[in-house]
N, C-alpha and C positions, 0 to 999 in steps of 0.2 A: 460725728461724732467729734470727741473732743483730741485733741492733740497731745500723745504720750511726751511727757516729758524724757531726759535722753540726760545721762550723764554729761558734766562739761568733762570731763578728762577726756581729748583729743584722743590717748590713746586706749581710752575703755569706751563711750560713746555707746554703753546698754541702756535698754530700755528700765527705769526707775521702780522700784516695786513699793511696796507700804510705807517703808521708812525711808528715809534721804536725808541729808546735812545741808541745810541753805543757811549763805550768808549773808551780811548785811549790805555785801555787794553784788547783791543779785545771782549768784551763784547755785547749783547745787551739784550733787557728787552722792554716790549713792556710799553705800556702808562698806562694801571692800575698798573703793579707792581712800575711804578714810583713816581705815585702817591701815592700808598699806604707807600710804604720804603721809601718817601721823597728824591730820588735821585739827581733830577733837574728839576728846572721849564722850561718852557717853553723860558723865559728869562736871563736865564743864569744859571749852576749847582751853586750849594750848594757845603760848606766842607763836603765830607763825605764821606763813603767810596763804594768801589764797591762789592754790594751782594756776589758776585760770587768768588771773587780772595780776597778784602778785602782791593785791592789796593786805596791809598788817593787818589780821585778825587776834587783838591784844585787849579785846571788852568778854567778857563773859556773854552776853548775848550775839556778839560777833557774826558767831557760829551754834549753829542750833538744830539738834538733829529731833525734826516733826512727824507726824503722823500723815501722811498723803491721805489714804482712804480713813478719817477718824469715822468715828459710833455717832451714833442720832446723839446721845448724850452726853458726846461733845460739843457737837454742833453746840446744844444748847447750852453749853454752861461756858461756851470759852470767851462770848463776848459777851454773857450777860452781867449788869453791875456797868458797864460802861456808857459814855453818855455817846448821843448820836454822833457825836464832831469828831469821840476817837473811834468810834465804827467807823466811821465814812473812812475815816484817814485811815485805819485799819485795811479796809477792804480797796484803798483806794490805791494802798503801798502794795498791794497782795497783788491786784489787776495791775498794777506798773511793771513786777515782775514777771509776772505770767508775759506779758508784752514784749517786755527785753527776752524770756527765753528764745518765744515763739518768733522774735526778727534775728535771733541769734542762729537759730533754726536754719530759717531764711537765709541768711545769708551762708550759711553751712553748705548747706542747699546747693544755693544757688554758685557756690565756690567748686563744690563738689560737681556738678552740673559741668558746668567751662571746662573743669579739668579734664572731666572725661572727655567731652565734644573737642578740648585740643588734642588730647591724645588719639580717639577716635581718628582727628582727621590727619594728625599722623600717619597714624596705621594706612589708614584710607591711601592718602597719598603715597606712604609706601608698597602698599598691595595694589593701585596701578601700575608703579612702577617695575614691580613685578611682574606685574601681568603684561604689561608692554615688551622689556625685559625678554620673558618666557616664551612670548609669541616674536619677538624676533627671533630670537635663537630657533624655535619651530619652525620657521620659514626659515631659515638660514639652512636649517640641517635637515627640512626639506628641501631646498634649492642641492644641497650635498646629495643628497639621492638622489634625487631627478638624475644628477651629473654623471652617479657612481653607475647607477644605470646604463644611463647613455652610454658612459663610457665603457662598461661592461658587455653591451648592445654589439660594440666597436669591436672588441675585444676578439668575444664569440663571432662572429663574422670573420675577422683574421682571422682566426683558429678553425674554422670549417676550409676557407680558403687556402689555408698554407697545408693542411691536411689533405685534401683536393688535388692540392700542387707536388704531395709528397707523394700521394699512391700513382698521382700520370707519372712522376720521377722516375721508383720505384718501375712500372709497369715498362717506363722505356727502357729504364739500367736493364731489367731482364731481359727485355729484348733484345739490346743491342749484347748481354752476356750469352746469350744463344745463339746471334749472328756473327760471334767473333766463338763461341765455339764450335762450331758449322765451318766455320773459313779455320780457323786452324786445324780441325783434321780434316779438311779438306787438301791443307799445306802439307801439313805428315802425312795425307794418303801420297799424295803427289810426290813428296821426296822420299819415300819408302819407294815409290815406283820406278823412283829415276833409276834410284843407289838401287833396287834388284835390275835395273836395265843396265847400269851401268857394270855392275858386278858380271851379268853374262856378256855384256860385250867384251869385257876386258879377261873373258876367260876365252873366250874365244878367240882374243888377240884380233877384236872387228873396233873398229875406231867407233867410239861413243857416239850416237847419233844422236841429232837434235829433237830435243823435247820440246812437244808447243807449248808443256809448263813453263817452259824457260824465261819465258817472254815475260809472263806472269810472274813469277817467284821467286826468281835469280838462280844462278847456278846450284846447285843441289850439293851437298857436304859429300869431300871425295873420300873413296875406301880404299885400303890396301888391295890391291889385285896382283900383287905382282908374280903369285906361284899358286898351283893347283892346292897346296897344302890348307893355306887359309879359307878357302871356298871348299870346304867336303862339302859341305850340302846345299854347294851350287853345283851337281855336276849332273852334266848335260848326255844322253843316255844317246848314243851316235846311232845305236837298233834304229831309231824313229828314224832318223835321215838313209839309212837303208830300203826303205820303205821302196816298193818295185824299183828297186838296182837290180839288177842279175846277180847273183850269189861271186860269179866269178867276178864282177867287177868290185862288189863289197870285200870280199877277202885279198882284196891287196891293198888295201888303204891300210898299213900299220897304226895302230892304237899302239897305244903307251897303257902299261899295266897299271897305272896308277891312275885309269878312269877317264882320262881325258885325251878328248882326240887331236889329231895335230903338232903332239910335242915331240916326234920322230921326226925323220929326214922328210924333207919336202917333197911331196905327191910328184910323181913326172906324169905329164898330160901325154907323154905317151903311150905309158902303159896303164893307163886310167878310158875309161870306156866316157862317150859325151856324159852321160847323165850325171858321174861321179864325179868328174869332171868340173862340171858345174855347181855340183853343190858346194866342191872345195875352192871354188871361185866364191860361193856366196860366205865362206867361213873366213878365210881369208883375204 
């Protein structure tokens, strides 16, 4: 398969068709580049320079548009009448042109290959560096994730321990609160009992008795028991003290109309039976 010629304009480089412009400096251009660059017209060349090598094309035959796919009649008549020497010279120059174009194409392809290889190598190095950096970053993130998972596990266990400790503290606090309420109720009941006992003793003018709770809970708050008018609800029915006592004996005990016994003149032992005398002594 023959090598196809391409336009020598580096910005074009397209494959040539049936017609092209050939210069004496062994360059060839497509017709589009000829019209764009203004190299030559079909009726003759212009005084211009070659776009490839800047050679001055001043003669009419320095740039000629030729047919790259000639007909059989053209092949028969183009060299007809020429001497073998001229024919061989034309053929040699044509082969030199073809060799030059092939060599230039090889140089171009080698340069293109070398450039692409260098770019590929640079891209390969960058790719390897990027992959290495990505692997390092992935490893760092993996280590960080493992550290975060370990820290999360530690925090979870610590949270469970704190939750358990909180439950224990709450349970102990509840027990302590219940114990405190129980003791408080016991103390309040003891104070109420002592207050009631002292109120009764004060109402009966009996010295307050030592209560066993005083050793543990201290002295109960004092109440005003100066007179019977302040303790209307703590009256003692003396009729209970008369049970088993003769009517004649109980009738001699003076009773105050306010409901409290013993507020009148003190009983005389000589006018009281022994039983009433014992009750009177117990009361006073």
